[in-house]
TORKOL-4160 file (C-alpha; in steps of 0.2 Angstrom, whole numbers, padded with zeros to 4 digits, m for minus):
220
<pt num="1" X="0887" Y="0223" Z="m0330"/>
<pt num="2" X="0871" Y="0221" Z="m0338"/>
<pt num="3" X="0856" Y="0222" Z="m0326"/>
<pt num="4" X="0848" Y="0205" Z="m0325"/>
<pt num="5" X="0831" Y="0200" Z="m0321"/>
<pt num="6" X="0829" Y="0182" Z="m0311"/>
<pt num="7" X="0811" Y="0177" Z="m0310"/>
<pt num="8" X="0806" Y="0169" Z="m0294"/>
<pt num="9" X="0797" Y="0152" Z="m0299"/>
<pt num="10" X="0789" Y="0150" Z="m0283"/>
<pt num="11" X="0777" Y="0164" Z="m0288"/>
<pt num="12" X="0773" Y="0156" Z="m0304"/>
<pt num="13" X="0758" Y="0147" Z="m0308"/>
<pt num="14" X="0765" Y="0130" Z="m0301"/>
<pt num="15" X="0749" Y="0120" Z="m0308"/>
<pt num="16" X="0754" Y="0125" Z="m0326"/>
<pt num="17" X="0773" Y="0128" Z="m0323"/>
<pt num="18" X="0778" Y="0124" Z="m0341"/>
<pt num="19" X="0766" Y="0137" Z="m0347"/>
<pt num="20" X="0773" Y="0150" Z="m0336"/>
<pt num="21" X="0791" Y="0146" Z="m0341"/>
<pt num="22" X="0787" Y="0149" Z="m0359"/>
<pt num="23" X="0779" Y="0166" Z="m0354"/>
<pt num="24" X="0795" Y="0170" Z="m0346"/>
<pt num="25" X="0806" Y="0165" Z="m0360"/>
<pt num="26" X="0795" Y="0176" Z="m0371"/>
<pt num="27" X="0797" Y="0191" Z="m0359"/>
<pt num="28" X="0817" Y="0190" Z="m0360"/>
<pt num="29" X="0819" Y="0184" Z="m0342"/>
<pt num="30" X="0838" Y="0181" Z="m0339"/>
<pt num="31" X="0838" Y="0168" Z="m0325"/>
<pt num="32" X="0826" Y="0158" Z="m0316"/>
<pt num="33" X="0826" Y="0159" Z="m0297"/>
<pt num="34" X="0823" Y="0143" Z="m0288"/>
<pt num="35" X="0820" Y="0143" Z="m0270"/>
<pt num="36" X="0825" Y="0127" Z="m0261"/>
<pt num="37" X="0818" Y="0127" Z="m0243"/>
<pt num="38" X="0820" Y="0113" Z="m0230"/>
<pt num="39" X="0807" Y="0117" Z="m0216"/>
<pt num="40" X="0822" Y="0119" Z="m0205"/>
<pt num="41" X="0834" Y="0133" Z="m0211"/>
<pt num="42" X="0817" Y="0142" Z="m0215"/>
<pt num="43" X="0800" Y="0136" Z="m0210"/>
<pt num="44" X="0794" Y="0134" Z="m0227"/>
<pt num="45" X="0796" Y="0119" Z="m0239"/>
<pt num="46" X="0796" Y="0122" Z="m0259"/>
<pt num="47" X="0803" Y="0116" Z="m0274"/>
<pt num="48" X="0812" Y="0099" Z="m0274"/>
<pt num="49" X="0828" Y="0092" Z="m0284"/>
<pt num="50" X="0816" Y="0082" Z="m0297"/>
<pt num="51" X="0807" Y="0098" Z="m0301"/>
<pt num="52" X="0823" Y="0108" Z="m0304"/>
<pt num="53" X="0830" Y="0095" Z="m0314"/>
<pt num="54" X="0814" Y="0094" Z="m0325"/>
<pt num="55" X="0814" Y="0113" Z="m0327"/>
<pt num="56" X="0832" Y="0112" Z="m0333"/>
<pt num="57" X="0828" Y="0100" Z="m0347"/>
<pt num="58" X="0813" Y="0111" Z="m0354"/>
<pt num="59" X="0822" Y="0127" Z="m0355"/>
<pt num="60" X="0838" Y="0137" Z="m0360"/>
<pt num="61" X="0836" Y="0149" Z="m0347"/>
<pt num="62" X="0850" Y="0147" Z="m0334"/>
<pt num="63" X="0845" Y="0143" Z="m0316"/>
<pt num="64" X="0848" Y="0153" Z="m0301"/>
<pt num="65" X="0846" Y="0140" Z="m0288"/>
<pt num="66" X="0844" Y="0148" Z="m0269"/>
<pt num="67" X="0848" Y="0135" Z="m0256"/>
<pt num="68" X="0839" Y="0140" Z="m0240"/>
<pt num="69" X="0843" Y="0123" Z="m0232"/>
<pt num="70" X="0855" Y="0118" Z="m0217"/>
<pt num="71" X="0870" Y="0108" Z="m0224"/>
<pt num="72" X="0868" Y="0113" Z="m0242"/>
<pt num="73" X="0884" Y="0102" Z="m0246"/>
<pt num="74" X="0872" Y="0086" Z="m0246"/>
<pt num="75" X="0862" Y="0092" Z="m0260"/>
<pt num="76" X="0874" Y="0098" Z="m0274"/>
<pt num="77" X="0875" Y="0081" Z="m0282"/>
<pt num="78" X="0856" Y="0080" Z="m0283"/>
<pt num="79" X="0855" Y="0094" Z="m0296"/>
<pt num="80" X="0860" Y="0094" Z="m0314"/>
<pt num="81" X="0867" Y="0111" Z="m0316"/>
<pt num="82" X="0878" Y="0118" Z="m0328"/>
<pt num="83" X="0892" Y="0131" Z="m0331"/>
<pt num="84" X="0879" Y="0145" Z="m0334"/>
<pt num="85" X="0869" Y="0140" Z="m0319"/>
<pt num="86" X="0871" Y="0148" Z="m0301"/>
<pt num="87" X="0869" Y="0138" Z="m0285"/>
<pt num="88" X="0869" Y="0150" Z="m0270"/>
<pt num="89" X="0870" Y="0144" Z="m0252"/>
<pt num="90" X="0868" Y="0155" Z="m0235"/>
<pt num="91" X="0882" Y="0160" Z="m0226"/>
<pt num="92" X="0873" Y="0156" Z="m0210"/>
<pt num="93" X="0867" Y="0139" Z="m0215"/>
<pt num="94" X="0885" Y="0132" Z="m0217"/>
<pt num="95" X="0899" Y="0132" Z="m0204"/>
<pt num="96" X="0910" Y="0125" Z="m0219"/>
<pt num="97" X="0905" Y="0138" Z="m0233"/>
<pt num="98" X="0922" Y="0139" Z="m0240"/>
<pt num="99" X="0922" Y="0120" Z="m0243"/>
<pt num="100" X="0904" Y="0118" Z="m0249"/>
<pt num="101" X="0907" Y="0133" Z="m0262"/>
<pt num="102" X="0924" Y="0126" Z="m0267"/>
<pt num="103" X="0915" Y="0110" Z="m0271"/>
<pt num="104" X="0901" Y="0118" Z="m0282"/>
<pt num="105" X="0915" Y="0126" Z="m0291"/>
<pt num="106" X="0923" Y="0110" Z="m0294"/>
<pt num="107" X="0907" Y="0104" Z="m0303"/>
<pt num="108" X="0909" Y="0119" Z="m0314"/>
<pt num="109" X="0894" Y="0128" Z="m0308"/>
<pt num="110" X="0894" Y="0147" Z="m0303"/>
<pt num="111" X="0893" Y="0150" Z="m0284"/>
<pt num="112" X="0882" Y="0163" Z="m0274"/>
<pt num="113" X="0883" Y="0166" Z="m0255"/>
<pt num="114" X="0869" Y="0174" Z="m0248"/>
<pt num="115" X="0867" Y="0186" Z="m0233"/>
<pt num="116" X="0852" Y="0187" Z="m0222"/>
<pt num="117" X="0846" Y="0205" Z="m0217"/>
<pt num="118" X="0856" Y="0205" Z="m0199"/>
<pt num="119" X="0871" Y="0196" Z="m0206"/>
<pt num="120" X="0886" Y="0208" Z="m0208"/>
<pt num="121" X="0894" Y="0213" Z="m0225"/>
<pt num="122" X="0910" Y="0208" Z="m0218"/>
<pt num="123" X="0907" Y="0189" Z="m0219"/>
<pt num="124" X="0910" Y="0191" Z="m0238"/>
<pt num="125" X="0927" Y="0196" Z="m0235"/>
<pt num="126" X="0937" Y="0180" Z="m0234"/>
<pt num="127" X="0926" Y="0171" Z="m0247"/>
<pt num="128" X="0927" Y="0182" Z="m0262"/>
<pt num="129" X="0938" Y="0171" Z="m0272"/>
<pt num="130" X="0925" Y="0156" Z="m0270"/>
<pt num="131" X="0910" Y="0167" Z="m0276"/>
<pt num="132" X="0903" Y="0173" Z="m0293"/>
<pt num="133" X="0887" Y="0183" Z="m0285"/>
<pt num="134" X="0884" Y="0190" Z="m0268"/>
<pt num="135" X="0866" Y="0188" Z="m0264"/>
<pt num="136" X="0860" Y="0202" Z="m0252"/>
<pt num="137" X="0843" Y="0196" Z="m0245"/>
<pt num="138" X="0832" Y="0211" Z="m0242"/>
<pt num="139" X="0818" Y="0201" Z="m0232"/>
<pt num="140" X="0821" Y="0187" Z="m0220"/>
<pt num="141" X="0821" Y="0173" Z="m0231"/>
<pt num="142" X="0807" Y="0160" Z="m0232"/>
<pt num="143" X="0791" Y="0168" Z="m0238"/>
<pt num="144" X="0786" Y="0179" Z="m0253"/>
<pt num="145" X="0775" Y="0195" Z="m0249"/>
<pt num="146" X="0786" Y="0203" Z="m0235"/>
<pt num="147" X="0791" Y="0221" Z="m0234"/>
<pt num="148" X="0809" Y="0226" Z="m0238"/>
<pt num="149" X="0819" Y="0228" Z="m0222"/>
<pt num="150" X="0824" Y="0246" Z="m0219"/>
<pt num="151" X="0843" Y="0245" Z="m0221"/>
<pt num="152" X="0842" Y="0237" Z="m0238"/>
<pt num="153" X="0850" Y="0250" Z="m0248"/>
<pt num="154" X="0863" Y="0255" Z="m0236"/>
<pt num="155" X="0867" Y="0234" Z="m0235"/>
<pt num="156" X="0870" Y="0236" Z="m0255"/>
<pt num="157" X="0880" Y="0249" Z="m0254"/>
<pt num="158" X="0892" Y="0244" Z="m0241"/>
<pt num="159" X="0893" Y="0226" Z="m0251"/>
<pt num="160" X="0898" Y="0235" Z="m0266"/>
<pt num="161" X="0910" Y="0246" Z="m0257"/>
<pt num="162" X="0918" Y="0230" Z="m0250"/>
<pt num="163" X="0919" Y="0220" Z="m0266"/>
<pt num="164" X="0926" Y="0235" Z="m0275"/>
<pt num="165" X="0939" Y="0237" Z="m0261"/>
<pt num="166" X="0944" Y="0220" Z="m0262"/>
<pt num="167" X="0946" Y="0221" Z="m0282"/>
<pt num="168" X="0932" Y="0211" Z="m0285"/>
<pt num="169" X="0921" Y="0222" Z="m0296"/>
<pt num="170" X="0916" Y="0208" Z="m0306"/>
<pt num="171" X="0906" Y="0200" Z="m0293"/>
<pt num="172" X="0888" Y="0205" Z="m0296"/>
<pt num="173" X="0875" Y="0209" Z="m0282"/>
<pt num="174" X="0859" Y="0200" Z="m0283"/>
<pt num="175" X="0844" Y="0206" Z="m0272"/>
<pt num="176" X="0829" Y="0196" Z="m0266"/>
<pt num="177" X="0814" Y="0201" Z="m0257"/>
<pt num="178" X="0800" Y="0213" Z="m0261"/>
<pt num="179" X="0809" Y="0220" Z="m0277"/>
<pt num="180" X="0795" Y="0231" Z="m0283"/>
<pt num="181" X="0799" Y="0243" Z="m0297"/>
<pt num="182" X="0802" Y="0257" Z="m0284"/>
<pt num="183" X="0813" Y="0247" Z="m0274"/>
<pt num="184" X="0822" Y="0239" Z="m0288"/>
<pt num="185" X="0826" Y="0257" Z="m0295"/>
<pt num="186" X="0833" Y="0262" Z="m0278"/>
<pt num="187" X="0843" Y="0246" Z="m0276"/>
<pt num="188" X="0851" Y="0248" Z="m0293"/>
<pt num="189" X="0857" Y="0265" Z="m0289"/>
<pt num="190" X="0865" Y="0257" Z="m0273"/>
<pt num="191" X="0875" Y="0244" Z="m0284"/>
<pt num="192" X="0863" Y="0231" Z="m0287"/>
<pt num="193" X="0864" Y="0221" Z="m0304"/>
<pt num="194" X="0853" Y="0205" Z="m0303"/>
<pt num="195" X="0835" Y="0207" Z="m0297"/>
<pt num="196" X="0824" Y="0193" Z="m0290"/>
<pt num="197" X="0806" Y="0196" Z="m0297"/>
<pt num="198" X="0791" Y="0190" Z="m0289"/>
<pt num="199" X="0774" Y="0196" Z="m0283"/>
<pt num="200" X="0777" Y="0213" Z="m0283"/>
<pt num="201" X="0784" Y="0216" Z="m0300"/>
<pt num="202" X="0783" Y="0201" Z="m0312"/>
<pt num="203" X="0769" Y="0189" Z="m0306"/>
<pt num="204" X="0755" Y="0201" Z="m0307"/>
<pt num="205" X="0737" Y="0196" Z="m0309"/>
<pt num="206" X="0729" Y="0199" Z="m0327"/>
<pt num="207" X="0745" Y="0209" Z="m0333"/>
<pt num="208" X="0756" Y="0201" Z="m0345"/>
<pt num="209" X="0773" Y="0195" Z="m0339"/>
<pt num="210" X="0783" Y="0204" Z="m0355"/>
<pt num="211" X="0775" Y="0220" Z="m0351"/>
<pt num="212" X="0780" Y="0218" Z="m0333"/>
<pt num="213" X="0797" Y="0214" Z="m0337"/>
<pt num="214" X="0799" Y="0228" Z="m0348"/>
<pt num="215" X="0793" Y="0241" Z="m0336"/>
<pt num="216" X="0804" Y="0235" Z="m0323"/>
<pt num="217" X="0820" Y="0236" Z="m0334"/>
<pt num="218" X="0815" Y="0253" Z="m0338"/>
<pt num="219" X="0817" Y="0260" Z="m0320"/>
<pt num="220" X="0834" Y="0252" Z="m0318"/>
């Protein structure tokens, strides 16, 4: 599978968001990563559904919506997502993850399932028929600027091994959290295929986004 770059919109210039999105389009970014946080599952609060729907209206870049919220099923119908978009929930946040993933699929949206650093890879095992992407968190979710956790490479290796063992070679692994060029190169070799890029790799002060994106692709 082609390696994909997913730009973390929470790291963009939110006061000039459309300008940032145009820059990301020129940079050839593959996905727009949109973090939804409720102040409960994680302590932070970020982008709301009106903002997500507004972004969907102005760009053809597929959306990569990351739901860091409790009871994510309540919010699925609030977003105008399509067949090229991903909607990812956290395993830890939903006691009925299978049902929620099935609901997302029924709406014609691609599904993702995220695991926090401490959550074992085996949690994917009985849900691979319901997911289109496996998100391995490489930091504890909720805030930008954290250091990558020490077991990130091993967890990506184990996730790829499990998915391949189950015959799901088609499910890509996304990584999110301090994905610098060095960490991206390491995780790419371990089996990661989608990279969420923020302040350590793409949104760098006084540096052109296209140049940053090309530099990152070069290390994969």
